C-alpha positions as CSV (number, residue, x, y, z in Angstrom):
1,M,-30.9,-31.0,-8.5
2,S,-30.8,-27.5,-9.0
3,R,-30.8,-26.9,-5.1
4,F,-27.9,-29.3,-4.8
5,L,-25.9,-27.6,-7.3
6,K,-26.6,-24.1,-5.9
7,T,-25.3,-25.6,-2.4
8,C,-22.1,-26.9,-4.1
9,A,-21.5,-23.5,-5.7
10,I,-22.1,-21.8,-2.4
11,A,-19.7,-24.1,-0.7
12,A,-17.1,-23.6,-3.3
13,F,-17.2,-19.9,-3.3
14,A,-16.9,-20.0,0.6
15,A,-13.8,-22.1,0.4
16,V,-12.3,-19.6,-2.1
17,L,-12.8,-16.9,0.3
18,A,-11.4,-18.8,3.2
19,F,-8.4,-20.0,1.4
20,P,-6.2,-17.0,1.5
21,A,-6.8,-16.5,5.2
22,M,-5.7,-20.3,5.7
23,A,-2.8,-20.0,3.3
24,Q,0.8,-20.4,4.3
25,T,2.8,-17.4,3.5
26,K,6.6,-17.5,2.7
27,W,9.1,-14.8,3.0
28,N,12.7,-14.9,2.1
29,L,15.2,-12.9,4.4
30,P,18.5,-12.3,2.7
31,A,21.6,-11.4,5.0
32,A,25.2,-11.1,4.6
33,Y,26.9,-12.7,7.5
34,P,27.6,-16.6,8.2
35,A,24.6,-18.8,9.5
36,D,26.8,-19.1,12.9
37,N,27.1,-15.1,13.5
38,P,25.4,-13.8,16.3
39,H,23.2,-11.5,13.9
40,S,22.1,-14.4,11.7
41,V,21.4,-16.6,14.7
42,N,19.2,-13.7,16.1
43,L,17.4,-13.6,12.5
44,N,16.8,-17.2,12.7
45,E,15.2,-16.9,16.2
46,F,13.2,-14.0,14.9
47,A,12.0,-16.3,12.2
48,K,11.1,-19.1,14.6
49,D,9.0,-16.7,17.0
50,V,7.0,-15.4,14.0
51,S,6.2,-18.9,12.9
52,D,5.4,-20.0,16.5
53,A,3.1,-16.9,17.0
54,T,1.3,-17.6,13.4
55,G,1.0,-21.2,13.8
56,G,3.2,-21.6,11.1
57,K,1.2,-19.3,8.7
58,L,4.1,-17.0,8.1
59,Q,7.2,-18.8,7.3
60,I,10.5,-16.8,7.0
61,T,13.6,-18.2,5.5
62,V,16.8,-16.8,6.5
63,H,19.3,-16.8,3.7
64,A,22.7,-16.1,5.5
65,A,26.1,-15.4,4.1
66,A,25.0,-13.4,1.1
67,S,23.8,-16.6,-0.4
68,L,20.6,-15.0,-1.9
69,F,22.0,-11.3,-2.5
70,K,25.4,-9.9,-2.1
71,A,25.4,-7.4,0.9
72,P,25.0,-4.2,-0.8
73,E,22.3,-5.5,-3.2
74,I,20.0,-6.7,0.0
75,K,18.2,-3.3,0.5
76,R,17.3,-2.9,-3.2
77,A,16.0,-6.2,-3.4
78,V,13.6,-6.1,-0.5
79,A,12.3,-2.4,-1.9
80,T,11.8,-3.9,-5.4
81,G,10.0,-7.1,-3.7
82,Q,12.7,-9.6,-5.0
83,A,12.8,-10.4,-1.3
84,Q,10.3,-9.8,1.4
85,A,12.7,-8.7,4.2
86,G,16.3,-8.4,4.6
87,E,19.1,-7.3,7.1
88,V,21.9,-4.9,6.1
89,L,24.7,-3.2,7.7
90,I,22.9,0.2,7.5
91,S,26.4,2.3,7.0
92,L,26.8,0.5,3.6
93,H,24.3,2.9,2.1
94,E,25.9,6.3,3.7
95,N,26.6,7.4,0.1
96,E,23.0,7.1,-0.5
97,D,22.1,9.2,2.6
98,P,24.4,10.5,5.3
99,L,22.0,9.5,8.2
100,F,22.7,6.0,7.0
101,G,26.1,6.3,8.2
102,I,25.7,8.2,11.7
103,D,26.7,5.1,13.5
104,V,30.3,5.0,12.1
105,I,31.3,8.5,12.9
106,P,34.6,7.7,14.7
107,F,34.7,8.1,18.7
108,L,30.9,9.7,18.6
109,A,29.5,6.5,20.5
110,T,32.1,4.1,21.9
111,S,30.1,2.1,24.3
112,Y,26.8,0.2,24.1
113,P,24.7,2.6,26.2
114,A,26.0,5.4,23.9
115,A,25.3,3.3,20.7
116,K,21.9,2.6,22.1
117,K,21.2,6.3,22.7
118,L,22.6,7.3,19.3
119,W,20.2,4.8,17.8
120,L,17.2,6.2,19.7
121,A,18.2,9.7,18.4
122,S,18.5,8.6,14.7
123,K,15.9,5.9,14.5
124,P,12.9,8.4,13.5
125,A,15.1,9.7,10.6
126,I,16.2,6.6,9.5
127,E,12.8,4.9,9.6
128,K,11.3,8.0,7.5
129,K,14.1,7.6,5.1
130,L,13.5,3.7,4.7
131,A,9.7,4.5,4.4
132,A,10.1,6.6,1.4
133,Q,11.6,3.6,-0.2
134,G,8.6,1.2,0.6
135,L,10.7,-0.3,3.5
136,M,9.4,-0.5,7.1
137,L,12.1,-0.6,9.9
138,L,11.8,-3.6,12.1
139,F,14.8,-3.9,14.5
140,A,18.2,-3.0,14.8
141,V,21.2,-4.8,16.2
142,P,24.8,-3.5,17.1
143,W,28.1,-5.0,16.2
144,G,31.1,-5.1,18.8
145,P,33.2,-2.0,19.0
146,Q,35.7,-1.5,16.0
147,G,39.3,-2.3,15.9
148,I,42.5,-2.6,13.8
149,Y,43.6,-5.8,12.3
150,A,47.2,-5.9,11.0
151,K,50.4,-8.3,10.6
152,K,52.7,-5.9,12.1
153,D,53.2,-3.3,14.8
154,L,51.2,-0.1,14.5
155,N,52.7,2.5,16.8
156,S,51.2,5.7,14.8
157,L,49.5,6.7,11.5
158,E,52.9,6.6,9.9
159,D,52.9,2.8,10.2
160,M,49.6,2.6,8.2
161,K,50.9,4.2,5.2
162,G,50.7,2.0,2.0
163,L,48.6,-0.7,3.9
164,K,46.2,-2.7,1.5
165,W,43.2,-1.6,3.5
166,R,40.0,-3.3,3.5
167,A,37.0,-0.8,3.0
168,Y,33.5,-1.5,3.2
169,N,31.9,1.7,3.8
170,V,32.4,5.4,3.4
171,G,34.1,6.0,6.9
172,T,36.5,3.0,6.2
173,S,37.5,4.3,2.8
174,R,38.0,7.8,4.0
175,I,40.3,6.4,6.8
176,A,42.5,4.7,4.1
177,E,42.6,8.0,2.2
178,L,43.6,10.1,5.5
179,V,46.4,7.9,6.6
180,G,47.8,7.0,3.1
181,A,46.6,3.4,2.8
182,Q,45.2,1.8,-0.1
183,P,41.1,1.2,0.3
184,V,40.3,-2.1,-1.3
185,T,36.4,-2.7,-1.0
186,I,35.8,-6.2,0.2
187,Q,32.5,-7.1,1.8
188,A,32.3,-9.5,4.8
189,A,31.5,-12.6,2.8
190,E,34.5,-12.3,0.7
191,L,37.0,-11.2,3.4
192,P,38.4,-14.8,4.2
193,Q,39.4,-15.1,0.8
194,A,40.8,-11.6,0.4
195,L,42.9,-12.2,3.4
196,A,44.1,-15.8,2.2
197,T,45.2,-14.1,-1.2
198,G,46.9,-11.1,0.3
199,V,44.6,-8.6,-1.3
200,V,44.2,-6.9,1.9
201,N,46.6,-6.8,4.8
202,A,44.9,-4.8,7.2
203,F,41.3,-3.8,8.1
204,M,39.0,-2.3,10.7
205,T,36.1,-4.3,11.9
206,S,34.7,-5.9,15.1
207,G,35.9,-9.1,17.1
208,S,33.1,-11.2,15.3
209,T,34.1,-10.5,11.9
210,G,37.6,-11.2,12.7
211,Y,36.7,-14.4,14.2
212,D,34.4,-15.4,11.3
213,S,36.9,-14.9,8.9
214,K,39.6,-16.6,10.8
215,A,41.8,-13.2,10.8
216,W,44.5,-15.3,12.9
217,E,45.5,-17.0,9.7
218,S,47.0,-14.2,8.1
219,M,47.0,-11.3,11.0
220,T,49.0,-10.9,14.2
221,H,47.5,-8.0,15.8
222,F,44.1,-6.6,17.0
223,Y,44.2,-3.0,18.3
224,D,41.0,-2.4,20.4
225,T,40.4,1.1,19.3
226,Q,36.5,0.8,19.9
227,A,36.3,3.5,17.3
228,W,32.4,3.1,16.7
229,I,29.6,0.4,17.0
230,P,27.9,0.1,13.8
231,K,24.5,-1.6,13.3
232,N,22.5,-3.9,11.1
233,V,19.0,-3.1,10.5
234,T,16.3,-5.6,9.4
235,F,13.2,-4.3,7.4
236,V,10.4,-5.6,5.4
237,N,8.9,-4.5,2.2
238,K,5.8,-2.5,3.2
239,A,3.4,-3.8,0.7
240,A,4.4,-7.5,2.0
241,F,3.8,-6.5,5.4
242,D,0.5,-4.8,4.7
243,A,-0.8,-7.8,2.7
244,L,-0.6,-9.8,6.0
245,D,-3.6,-10.1,8.2
246,K,-3.7,-8.1,11.5
247,P,-2.9,-10.9,14.0
248,A,0.2,-12.0,11.5
249,Q,1.2,-8.1,11.4
250,E,1.1,-8.2,15.3
251,A,3.4,-11.1,15.6
252,V,6.0,-9.8,13.2
253,L,6.1,-6.6,15.3
254,K,6.2,-8.3,18.6
255,A,9.0,-11.0,17.3
256,A,10.9,-7.8,16.1
257,A,10.8,-6.0,19.6
258,V,12.1,-9.3,21.0
259,A,14.8,-9.7,18.5
260,E,16.0,-6.2,19.0
261,E,16.3,-6.6,22.9
262,R,17.9,-10.1,22.5
263,G,20.2,-9.0,19.8
264,W,21.6,-6.0,22.0
265,K,22.3,-8.1,24.7
266,L,23.8,-10.8,22.7
267,A,26.1,-8.3,21.0
268,E,27.4,-7.3,24.3
269,E,28.1,-10.7,25.8
270,K,29.8,-11.9,22.6
271,A,31.8,-8.7,22.0
272,R,34.2,-10.0,25.1
273,W,34.0,-13.7,23.8
274,Y,35.2,-12.8,20.5
275,L,38.4,-10.9,22.0
276,E,39.0,-13.9,24.0
277,Q,38.8,-16.2,20.9
278,L,41.5,-13.9,19.1
279,K,43.9,-14.5,22.0
280,A,43.0,-18.1,22.1
281,N,44.3,-18.3,18.5
282,K,47.6,-16.6,19.3
283,M,46.7,-12.8,18.2
284,Q,47.9,-10.1,20.2
285,V,45.0,-8.2,21.4
286,L,46.3,-4.7,22.3
287,P,45.0,-1.2,23.3
288,P,46.2,1.3,20.5
289,P,49.5,3.0,21.4
290,A,49.2,6.6,22.6
291,A,50.5,8.1,19.2
292,L,48.2,5.8,17.1
293,K,45.2,6.8,19.4
294,A,45.9,10.4,19.2
295,G,46.3,10.1,15.2
296,L,42.9,8.2,15.2
297,E,41.1,10.7,16.9
298,K,42.2,13.5,14.7
299,V,41.3,11.4,11.6
300,G,37.7,11.2,13.4
301,E,37.5,14.8,13.8
302,Q,38.0,15.1,10.4
303,L,35.2,12.5,9.5
304,T,33.0,14.1,11.7
305,A,33.4,17.4,10.1
306,D,33.1,15.8,6.7
307,W,29.8,13.8,7.8
308,S,28.3,17.0,9.4
309,K,28.9,19.0,6.1
310,K,27.0,16.2,4.0
311,A,24.5,15.8,6.6
312,G,23.4,19.6,7.0
313,A,20.8,20.6,9.6
314,E,19.0,17.4,9.8
315,G,22.1,15.6,10.8
316,E,23.0,18.3,13.3
317,A,19.5,18.0,14.7
318,V,20.2,14.3,15.3
319,I,23.4,14.8,16.7
320,A,22.1,17.4,19.2
321,A,19.4,15.0,20.1
322,Y,21.8,12.4,21.2
323,K,24.3,14.7,23.0
324,K,21.1,15.9,25.0
C-alpha cells in the first residue's frame, strides 16, 4: 500500500510540474480603433498567427475601439500589468518624451519610404525608452498621410482662424494655436460624436480616420497636405513576455515581424482606397492651394524648431541619422 501511495504521489507531483507548460495563457490587447480599421485587422491577424504557432497555448484577445481602455490610458495599462499587450498612436505620448512625437514633425517624412527610414532611425531610442517603463516593443505600423478636413474652402491660414480644431497630440494642438484655431482634444473613438454635435468643425488626420468617422456626413473638403505619416506601435509587458516559454516567445517575435511587414504594405494600399471612398461619398479631395501650403510649411518650420529644442542632443542625433 505504501508503495502504491508513493507512486501516486510521484505521479501527482509530476502532473503539477507539467501543468504550467501545458496551460493556456491568455493575453488582453487593448486598441483604440474600430474593428474594421486596418490597424485592428492587422492586430487580429497577429493574434491568430501567435495562436496558430503555439498550438493555441497563447491566446491574444484584441479589444478594439477603445473598449477596454481609452487611447491615452493603454500604455500605462500595459506597463502596470492591467493588460499584457497594447497598441497606441505613439505621438499621443509626446508630452512625456519628445522622441515619441518624432513622426508627427510636419513635412519631415511625407512618403512611406521616408517614414520607414525615419522609423528605423528612431526605433533604437524609442525601444530603449519603452524598455525603461517595463515595455517591450513588438512592431510599428503607419497611418496614411495626414490631411485637413473642413466644411468650407481653405485657401490660406487666414481661413483657419476661429475653427474648432480637433487635437489629439502636441503637434495638432500647436497647429491650432499657430493658426488661430480653437483646439479641442478628441480621440479617434469619440470623433464621430464630436462631428455630429459640432464640437469640432475641422481636423487633421488620415483618410482612414475620416472614413471610420464618416467625415462626409459633416465635412465637405479634404485637403491632401501629406503633412506627416504617424505610426501606431504595439508592445508587450516585459514581465508577461518573460513568463512565456522559449517557443512561445519566438512565436510572438516572429508574428510581430510578419505583422509589421504586412501592416506597412496594407497601409500604403489602403491610403489610396480611403481617398477614393471620400470622393465616392461626395467629398472634395483637393491638393492644398499654394497659399495654404506655404503657410503650413512655415507652421512646420516652427513646430520643427519647437521639437528640436525639447528633444535636445538626443533628438538631433536621430534626425541626423535619418537624414544620412
